[in-house]
Structures are given as C-alpha cells and as structure tokens.
C-alpha positions as semicolon CSV with decimal commas, in nm:
position;residue;x (nm);y (nm);z (nm)
1;M;1,335;-3,737;0,363
2;I;1,377;-3,643;-0,002
3;S;1,271;-3,285;0,071
4;K;1,537;-3,260;0,344
5;I;1,803;-3,388;0,104
6;K;1,699;-3,124;-0,150
7;E;1,702;-2,854;0,119
8;Y;2,034;-2,933;0,285
9;G;2,216;-3,141;0,021
10;P;2,385;-2,864;-0,182
11;I;2,517;-2,676;0,123
12;T;2,626;-3,002;0,289
13;L;2,825;-3,105;-0,019
14;A;2,979;-2,758;-0,043
15;W;3,103;-2,778;0,315
16;F;3,208;-3,141;0,267
17;G;3,425;-3,036;-0,026
18;G;3,562;-2,739;0,164
19;I;3,666;-2,949;0,462
20;Q;3,865;-3,186;0,241
21;F;4,176;-2,985;0,325
22;L;4,190;-3,219;0,626
23;Q;4,271;-3,510;0,395
24;P;4,642;-3,523;0,490
25;L;4,540;-3,578;0,853
26;I;4,320;-3,878;0,775
27;P;4,485;-4,217;0,841
28;N;4,555;-4,439;0,541
29;D;4,385;-4,735;0,702
30;P;4,071;-4,800;0,487
31;R;3,841;-4,850;0,784
32;K;3,960;-4,536;0,960
33;Y;3,951;-4,346;0,631
34;I;3,582;-4,430;0,579
35;T;3,504;-4,346;0,942
36;Y;3,671;-4,007;0,914
37;Q;3,490;-3,930;0,587
38;I;3,156;-4,014;0,748
39;L;3,242;-3,784;1,038
40;I;3,333;-3,503;0,798
41;L;3,004;-3,555;0,612
42;L;2,814;-3,546;0,941
43;V;2,989;-3,225;1,047
44;S;2,911;-3,075;0,704
45;F;2,542;-3,159;0,745
46;I;2,532;-3,004;1,093
47;I;2,695;-2,686;0,961
48;A;2,448;-2,678;0,670
49;Y;2,154;-2,724;0,907
50;I;2,266;-2,442;1,137
51;Y;2,337;-2,218;0,838
52;K;1,996;-2,274;0,682
53;K;1,807;-2,229;1,008
54;N;1,981;-1,909;1,109
55;R;2,099;-1,751;0,788
56;Y;1,792;-1,720;0,573
57;K;1,440;-1,834;0,519
58;F;1,363;-1,757;0,157
59;L;1,522;-1,609;-0,153
60;S;1,342;-1,495;-0,467
61;N;1,471;-1,315;-0,773
62;T;1,217;-1,223;-1,039
63;Q;1,269;-0,995;-1,337
64;K;1,240;-0,672;-1,135
65;L;1,220;-0,784;-0,771
66;N;1,498;-0,922;-0,555
67;L;1,322;-1,047;-0,241
68;K;1,497;-1,203;0,057
69;I;1,359;-1,323;0,389
70;Y;1,616;-1,351;0,668
71;Y;1,624;-1,423;1,037
72;D;1,772;-1,093;1,147
73;D;1,731;-0,759;1,323
74;I;1,615;-0,459;1,120
75;F;1,825;-0,224;1,333
76;K;2,161;-0,392;1,275
77;T;2,423;-0,153;1,142
78;K;2,455;-0,350;0,818
79;Y;2,111;-0,212;0,725
80;N;2,207;0,151;0,786
81;D;2,223;0,219;0,412
82;Y;1,881;0,063;0,361
83;I;1,545;0,234;0,394
84;R;1,371;0,081;0,695
85;V;0,995;0,026;0,684
86;I;0,816;0,069;1,017
87;A;0,450;-0,009;1,082
88;T;0,260;0,232;1,305
89;D;-0,093;0,337;1,392
90;D;-0,263;0,628;1,218
91;D;-0,173;0,873;1,495
92;L;0,193;0,773;1,529
93;T;0,134;0,709;1,897
94;V;0,431;0,765;2,128
95;D;0,256;0,677;2,455
96;K;0,461;0,381;2,579
97;T;0,167;0,244;2,777
98;K;-0,003;0,171;2,445
99;I;0,301;0,025;2,269
100;S;0,458;-0,314;2,324
101;P;0,817;-0,264;2,445
102;K;0,925;-0,556;2,226
103;S;0,775;-0,415;1,908
104;V;0,981;-0,283;1,618
105;Y;0,797;0,049;1,651
106;S;0,903;0,080;2,016
107;H;1,267;0,023;1,922
108;F;1,228;0,276;1,643
109;L;1,100;0,540;1,887
110;S;1,400;0,484;2,112
111;R;1,630;0,570;1,822
112;I;1,478;0,900;1,717
113;N;1,370;1,230;1,863
114;V;0,994;1,175;1,892
115;L;0,937;1,547;1,839
116;D;1,039;1,488;1,478
117;L;0,719;1,290;1,433
118;E;0,518;1,610;1,467
119;N;0,631;1,708;1,120
120;V;0,468;1,403;0,962
121;R;0,187;1,322;1,205
122;M;-0,063;1,549;1,033
123;E;0,014;1,423;0,684
124;T;-0,286;1,245;0,535
125;N;-0,079;1,007;0,325
126;R;-0,079;0,648;0,441
127;I;0,298;0,624;0,407
128;V;0,536;0,901;0,510
129;T;0,912;0,940;0,506
130;I;1,115;1,048;0,805
131;Q;1,490;1,099;0,819
132;N;1,693;1,070;1,137
133;N;2,055;1,167;1,077
134;S;2,160;0,937;0,792
135;S;1,881;0,685;0,849
136;V;1,568;0,694;0,635
137;Y;1,239;0,538;0,743
138;Y;0,911;0,476;0,566
139;L;0,633;0,486;0,825
140;I;0,325;0,297;0,711
141;K;0,005;0,384;0,895
142;I;-0,211;0,074;0,932
143;A;-0,515;0,191;1,131
144;C;-0,616;0,372;1,448
145;L;-0,571;0,201;1,782
146;D;-0,896;0,085;1,939
147;E;-0,974;0,071;2,311
148;N;-0,764;-0,245;2,337
149;D;-0,469;-0,081;2,160
150;T;-0,526;-0,302;1,858
151;M;-0,536;-0,191;1,495
152;I;-0,851;-0,328;1,330
153;L;-0,871;-0,388;0,955
154;E;-1,187;-0,494;0,773
155;D;-1,038;-0,813;0,632
156;I;-0,742;-0,964;0,451
157;R;-0,808;-0,744;0,148
158;D;-0,736;-0,432;0,353
159;Y;-0,399;-0,572;0,458
160;F;-0,316;-0,670;0,101
161;S;-0,419;-0,327;-0,026
162;M;-0,191;-0,167;0,232
163;L;0,099;-0,379;0,106
164;Y;0,032;-0,276;-0,253
165;D;0,033;0,088;-0,139
166;L;0,373;0,021;0,014
167;C;0,499;-0,136;-0,309
168;E;0,388;0,169;-0,506
169;Y;0,549;0,406;-0,257
170;I;0,876;0,213;-0,264
171;E;0,886;0,214;-0,643
172;N;0,820;0,588;-0,663
173;N;1,051;0,700;-0,382
174;A;1,331;0,452;-0,309
175;K;1,545;0,569;-0,603
176;G;1,755;0,256;-0,610
177;R;1,806;0,221;-0,235
178;K;1,747;-0,119;-0,080
179;I;1,450;-0,174;0,149
180;V;1,440;-0,367;0,477
181;C;1,123;-0,429;0,674
182;P;0,992;-0,654;0,950
183;V;0,675;-0,860;0,930
184;L;0,427;-0,574;0,941
185;G;0,137;-0,541;1,181
186;G;0,209;-0,736;1,497
187;R;-0,096;-0,581;1,665
188;I;-0,348;-0,594;1,385
189;S;-0,672;-0,784;1,379
190;F;-0,937;-0,843;1,115
191;K;-1,301;-0,802;1,214
192;N;-1,363;-1,175;1,197
193;S;-1,018;-1,320;1,259
194;I;-0,667;-1,255;1,385
195;P;-0,384;-1,322;1,137
196;T;-0,089;-1,522;1,265
197;S;0,271;-1,416;1,215
198;S;0,298;-1,676;0,939
199;D;-0,017;-1,540;0,773
200;R;0,123;-1,189;0,763
201;L;0,460;-1,304;0,629
202;S;0,292;-1,511;0,357
203;L;0,077;-1,215;0,257
204;M;0,379;-0,985;0,240
205;K;0,565;-1,235;0,025
206;L;0,264;-1,274;-0,204
207;A;0,207;-0,899;-0,235
208;F;0,569;-0,819;-0,315
209;E;0,595;-1,100;-0,570
210;T;0,268;-1,021;-0,747
211;Y;0,305;-0,643;-0,761
212;C;0,411;-0,538;-1,109
213;F;0,729;-0,343;-1,035
214;K;0,853;-0,141;-1,331
215;R;1,189;-0,064;-1,171
216;E;1,441;-0,295;-1,010
217;I;1,356;-0,325;-0,642
218;D;1,553;-0,495;-0,364
219;I;1,352;-0,586;-0,052
220;T;1,466;-0,776;0,256
221;I;1,208;-0,894;0,507
222;V;1,364;-0,970;0,845
223;V;1,194;-1,194;1,097
224;K;1,288;-1,244;1,458
225;K;1,417;-1,592;1,536
226;D;1,189;-1,763;1,788
227;N;1,356;-2,080;1,911
228;T;1,049;-2,169;2,117
229;R;0,833;-2,171;1,804
230;P;1,047;-2,282;1,508
231;K;0,742;-2,301;1,277
232;K;0,622;-1,951;1,366
233;Y;0,713;-1,814;1,026
234;A;0,671;-2,127;0,813
235;I;0,594;-2,037;0,452
C-alpha cells in the first residue's frame, strides 16, 4: 500500500491541484463539498494510474547517461530525429519466412529498400550504420540463425558483452543525437536457458547504467504495451 502511495501520490496530487479550477462549481453545503472533493481526488488517482501505466516505465539520469524506458513504438514520427537501434542476425536475413512479421526487424525491412542492406551485409563489424532518407539506423548483429530460426548465444555474458559493444558504438558515433531502441533480441536463446522479455530489459538497463560513458548520452528504450501480460516487462 505504501509503495503504491509513493508511486502514484505525487502525480495524483498534481492532478488534484490542477482540477481545483472546478471549485466554483462545488456546492457550499459541507457534506456535498466533501463528497465532491473525494470524487475529484478519485478522478485524479485514476488519471495518475493511467498516466503511469501508459506513459513511462522508468526514468534514470546519471552524470553522463539520460535513460528512459517508455511504453511506445520505435517507428513513431516523434523518433525520426533519433538514431534507431535494430537487432538482426549476422546475415541480415530478409527472407520473410524466417522473420516474425510482428518483430521490430520485420517492420524495419518494410520501411527501407532491402537492396541497401547489401552495402553493409559483408561488413565484419558487429554494429553497422545504415541511412534511409533522413532516418539513421544502427543494426546490431546478434548471432546467426540456427535451423529453428533462433539466434543462439553462449550465455548471459555474451548478451551483456553485445550491449557493451553497443554502448561503445553509440558513444563513438552518435555525435549528440538521441538513441531509441526496442528490447533487443526477441528470438535469442542461451545454450542452457531462454531469457524472458523482462530478463532482456533488465540486462539492457543494467548495461547502459554501468557502462562508463565519457560523453553525454540520451537513450530511450521503448517496449510494446501488452495488456494481456501487464508484468511482462517488470523491472
């Protein structure tokens, strides 16, 4: 109960204060006045609850890193000035029979000319940059697809190392531009386990916060809202 008050209290009070412009409409009768104030407080709490559940998940601001985690869509136009990070397999596969149509990578392919990938497919670097009109993407190669179209990593250390590689690449190449990325690696598996969505988000958060950035970096992680599994991305 106390944790809920801490979570929703400040926003509830802010809305409660903002709605006080309705004061002239509240009857002077003490009983009705109290009833109306309780209703306003209840409405403020509901607004705060909806705001918190749909607006953002997490905010962090360290000395060099500004990290935000939102429920959102990486392809919204408001992120057009950002550099979008897209996870892919080592071969930058474009065969739609091997790619989930709901994946971020699939939506990415639908927005570009796939022939442009030929220019970066043969690059040996783990992370490559591709520009499509005014949009800039960092493609991070996780691993090759196996016979089940899954990307297999040795263990959690491989995933964490990949994230640190991404941090280094961002610091050396972003040049002040903001970064937006989804929860990376929806089709990865470790040799002895399969990380959940929440596992991957927690690892991303940990990697970004523990990497020693020397320049100011702004990163937004966007997660897809899943109303059927509200705890999917609990951190």
